N, C-alpha and C positions, 0 to 999 in steps of 0.2 A: 327187490319191488323192483316191477314193471313200472314204468312209467310212462301213459301215452296222454298228452297234452292236444288240446283240441283249438287253442283261439291262437295260432301264429301267422306270422305276415312276412310278405313279399310285394316287393316292388321291383318294376324293369324303368331301367333312367329313360327305355327310349317313349314308352308310353308319358313318364311325368314331362316330358320337355312338350312333349304333343300335348300334356294336360295344359301344361300353362299357356304353349298358344291360340286353344281354344278356349280356354275358361277365362273371360275375362273378366280383371277387379270388381267389384261394386264401388268400392270404396278404399282408403288405405289399408284398412282393415285386412282386407281380403289378398292384398296387396304382400303386405309385410307377413297374412298366414302363406302362401305360396311361396314365396322367397325360402320362411322356414322349415318349410316339405320340402324345397330343392333342397338346402345346405343334406336334410339328414340323408338325403338319396343321394349327395356327394361324395358324402361317409363309405358307404359303400355297405354296412355293416344288413341293410337291409334289403338288400338288389343283389346280396350273398346267396346263392343254393345251393352251393359246395364245399366246401372245406372248411372253411371257418367257421359254419352255422353247425357243422358236423361235430367239429372242435369244439365248442361248449356244448353240446349235447352226449359228447361222451365225459365231458369234464363234470359236466351238473345231474351226472345219472338220467336223462330225455331218451328213452326209446324209443318215440319215434313223435313226429308231430305232423297234425294237419293243419296245414298251410293257403289261405285264402288270402287275396290283394288287401291292401293296409291305407294310407289317407291319397286322395286324388284317384280314388278309384276307375278306371272305365267304361265302369256303369254309370258313371253320372252324366260321359258324355251323351250327345243326342245322335239319332241313325245320324241326319245328315252331313254332321263332324265325324265320321266315322265310327262310331261304337259298337258296330259287330267287327270292325276290320284287333281294334284295338283290346277288346276282351276276348277273340281270337288270339294275339299275341300274348295275350298275358295266357292263358290259358295251356298254351302250346309250351312257355318256356317252365310253366309248373310243369308241365309231365314231363317235359326231360332231365327234370332234375327226380322226378317222383323215380320214372326209370333210371336212373343213374345210380339210385339209392330206396333200389326195393327194400320196403319193409321200415324203413327211417321218414322217411316222407309222403304225406298221404295228399291230397288237393279239395278244394272247394273250389267251383267254378265261377267267377264272374258271368255274368250273361248285360247284355245291350237291353237292359231293361224296356228304352224308347221306343225298343222293335218287339214286342213283342211275338211275333212268329221265328223269328229270327232267334229269340232265348230260348223257343220252344227245342227248336234245331241245336243250338248248341249243346245246351244241359244235356240231350241227349245222345250229342258225339261223345262229350266232356264224361259219359258215364260209362255207353259202353264202348268208346275205342279206346278213349284216353284214361278210363278205370277210375276217376277222382272218387270220392267216395262223400262228398254232398254238394252246397250250394250256397255261398256265401254275399248276403245282400249288404249293403254295407247306406241304410239306412233309408230315405226318400228319394225319391226322384223327381227336383223340378220341381217340388213344391207338393207331390205328389205322392200322400201313403202307397204303399204296396198293396193292403186290402181293396185298392179302389178296384171292382170288378173288371173293369181292360185289364187287369192283370192277373189272374184267375186261370187263365191257360198255364201261366206258366206252373203255375201252385199244383195246377191239376197235374201235370206232366212227373213237377218230385213225387208224388204219392205215387205216380204208377208206377219211378222207377225205385222205391224204397230206398231212398235216400233222407236225410236230413235235414234244413234249412237252421244254417246261421244267420242270427238279425244282429246285423253289428252299427256299432254304432258310428254313425260321421257328424262331420259342423252343424250345426242349427240351420235356420234360417236367417238370413238378415233381421228381417220381424221379427223373429223371436231374441232374437240376440241382441237387436236395441231394446226394446222392450224390456223387456227380463232382464238382461245382465247387464244391459250399459248403465253408469249412472257417475258417481263423485268420484268413482277410482280410478287407477292406472287403466292401460290402454291394456298390461300383462295379465289384472284381474280378470279382467275382461275374458278375455281369451281364454284364461285357465275357471272360472268361473261358467261358461258357458260350454265349455267343453268338457276335459276329462272330472275337472274339479266338480262338478253335478250337472249339467247341462247336457251332454248327452247322453246319462244314463234315466232324466227322464222324459230326454224324446224318444229315448226306446223302446222304454217303460211303455210310451202312449201308444207305442210306431203297435207290441205285441198286444194290449189291449184290444186295439181297433182290431186288428186280428180274428181276435176272440167272440169280440160283440157282434163284427158281421157276419159272425155263425159260419167261417171255415172251414173249424174243425167237424162240427155237422155234418157239412157237407162230403168233407174228404175224412172222414175216422183215421186214414191212417199216415197222416201226418203229421210230423214231428218239427219241433222247431228248438232253438239250443237260442237262450239269450245269457250272455257272459255278467260279469261283476255279480256274483252272489243274487242271482234273480231281480237283477234292476230296479230297487225300493223294492217289488213287487209282494214277499213274500208275509213281509210287515202287513202287509193291509188285505189278508186272505179271507179273514172275519168277518172284517169292514163288508168288503165287495160279495160274500158270500150274503148280508143280513141284509144289504140296498139294493144289488144287483141280481137280485133271484131269479129265478127263470122265469116267474109270471110279465118281470119288470121287461125281460131282456127278450122273450120268446125264443131264448135258446133250449134244449135242450136238456142242459147242467145247470147245478153252478157254477162260479168262479173257478173255484180251486180244484173241480171235477178238468178243468183245461190242463191246468198245471203237471197234476199228477196223471195224467194220461198220456197228454202231447207234448209240454214243454221240460226242457234238460237246462239245467244252467252248472257254472265252476265257478272259479273264483278269479280268473280273469288278471293274476298276480297279484289277488290283493287279497295277505295273506295277512288274516284277522283272523285270534280265534271265536270272538263273540260275533262277528256274522256266520262264521262257519258251523258253531253251536245254533243260532239261530235255524237256519236253513235245513240245519239237517234234522232239525222238532218240523219244518215247516213243510219239506219235499220229502217223496219218497227217497230211497236213499240208491234205489237204480236209476234214477235220473240226477244224481247229481254226478260230474266229471271235473277232468285237473283239464287245467290250464296255464300258461305265463303271460301269452298276449306278446310273446319272443317279437322284433327283438326292441320295442318300447318297453319292457321289464328286464334289460341284460343286466342290467347292473344289480337287481335283486337276484339270487342267486339262490332263494330259499322253495326254490322248486321239489326238490326231492325232498328235503331235510322239512319242510315245514310239514309234511302230510307223514313221514317215517316217526315225528315228534308228538303229532296229536293225537290223542289218550279217545281212540275208539280198538274196536276187536280187529283180529287182522283182516277176518272174511270183508270186513266192510271196507278195510283201507284198500284191501286188493280188486273191490269192485269199484271204487272210485278212482285209483290210481289206472287205472287198466281196463276191468271186467266190463263194465259199464258203456264206456268205447267201441272197443269189439266188439260188441252186442248191437250196437246203436250203428255203428258203420260197417257190419258184416265182413270187420277186418280179417276173420279167422276163417 
């Protein structure tokens, strides 16, 4: 069984070093976070786009990865601080690896969203010259969700290029962290609670819902988006949202679930939960379910292929999820 994983990551040490110089920690928590990411980079696994990654893929039955930038993405840098240059470096680095390993690596563009015109130009370069398969956005930018009208030209260009957008989590703002996730517990608990424990997922779910409610899919009917982690909690509320956020309330052309059935894709992001998979299969069209490990964050969990092989579904469904849906969405054939 062929496996294509669609939420895999890399980082560039030079970019991370520049990020640490540019982004000033707001408090001790931020300082510790930046230090943690730098330690992660210094271990080298996430910066490797060569033999180590290929060896892992071969050992675990992964035929291809679609790769986007990980922590401390240069999309969070302002244009005054060199966002365009750093995003271009990230994209060129990834493109070199894709060229070295054709058919094994595919790329998501990283865009300097603080400069919308430059983002549009860089996106076109990434797709038409570098051969990238999509674009990845790591959360909001400087307190601004990307559904805001000023960012619309980026997504219009995405639609024109017929590539999907991956809407990926990032750290929540300090205000949200302090209000929702800080308490009588220790800092490590706050870190996980506000991040991959649950906070990232709430934040990404809100980001996606903002896109839907903004009407962008009515304006751009060919636009496709991907969210990970089995839909970032949203499938559980499809019926409730359809009832209470009807077109009569929202002014949209369709009910909420329609947009998931026609525009939104999801994947496990390395969460190997049978209950979650069961529920998503009931909630999502099977053609909108992809596969992903979240490499190299989930590298110690090697069920990326065996979980799907052992899951009780029809073989034709398994093949769609394992690779067929990705091949169609990303135009890989």
